[in-house]
N, C-alpha and C positions, 0 to 999 in steps of 0.2 A: 837794455830800456828798463826803468826801473818803475815798481806800481805807481808809484808818484810820478813818472815823468807823463800816465797813461791818464791818471787823476787831473792833470793840468791838461791835455787834451780835451776831458770830459768838460772842464767846465770852457772849454771855447765848442764845445758840439754845436753843430749845424745848426743854427738858431728859425732856420725856413721847415724846415722839414721837424725841428722838435715842438713843434707848437701842435696840439691835438689833431684839428681838423685837418690841418696840412700834410700831417703825419697819415692820419685815415686815409684822404684822399690819395697819396702813393701806395698806400699798402693795398688798397682797392684797387689803382692800378698795375702795381707789379705784377699779377698773374696774366695777366688779358693784355690781348693785343692793343685796345682804345676801351673807350666807353661810352654812352653818350651822357651830355648833361640831366638829361632826367633820370637815368640810371644811378647816376652819382648821386645826383639830390635823391632819391628816392632811399637809396641802401645806407647812405650815411646820416638821414632823418634832417637835410638841412634845410635853409629857406635858400630861395634863390638869390637873391643880395648876399647871404654868408658864403656860396657856395660861389659864383661871381669872384668876389674880394679876393678871395683867398687862391684860384685860379689864377688868377691875372699876378698875384705875389708869384704864382711857382714859375706860372710862362715868363716872368721878368729874369726869373732867376733860370732860365732854358732848361726846367726839369720837366716843366709838358708841352705837347704842342697841340694848338688849338686850332680847330678845322671847324670852319664854315661850309656846310653841305644842306643839298635838300633830299629828304628821303618821302617819297608819294606825294610832292611837290608842296612838304613842307622845309620850312625849314629846319636844320635840326646842327647841333654843335657838338662835335665830336673832338676827344682828350684821348694824349696817348703820353704815355713816359718818354721823355726822350733817353738815348743813352748814356746824359748825363744824367739825369735824373733816376734812372737804373744805378748807374753806378754810386751816387751820391747814399740812396739807398744802403747799398751794399755796405758802404763805408760807417755809415750811419749804426745799422744792424752791428756792426764787429765790433765797431769802438763798446755800443753797448753787450754786447755777449760777453767781450773779456773782460769788461770792469764786474760783470758779474757772475762771472766762473770766478774771477779772482776773490771775489768775497764770499763764494760757497753757498751763497743763498739756498 
């Protein structure tokens, strides 16, 4: 495979993950088994509406699983990365790393 082939792959990069807020959500979730909606919101300094809309797109792509539960009788939203989501982050990371290594930045 040539450098040009890899660059063509870069042009077709996963635009669901490539969006900055969604990438930040995915990377926040990656080392954790799960996180609550407020944890993600606070860590990334997002509004509830902004986080909610991005989570819906990630859920639609089957990158995250969203579970509604109760903690101390309070409704809580728990978000976890699916295996499909983990694989998508790894593929994204590998593609970017390969290109950055080849350009010798």
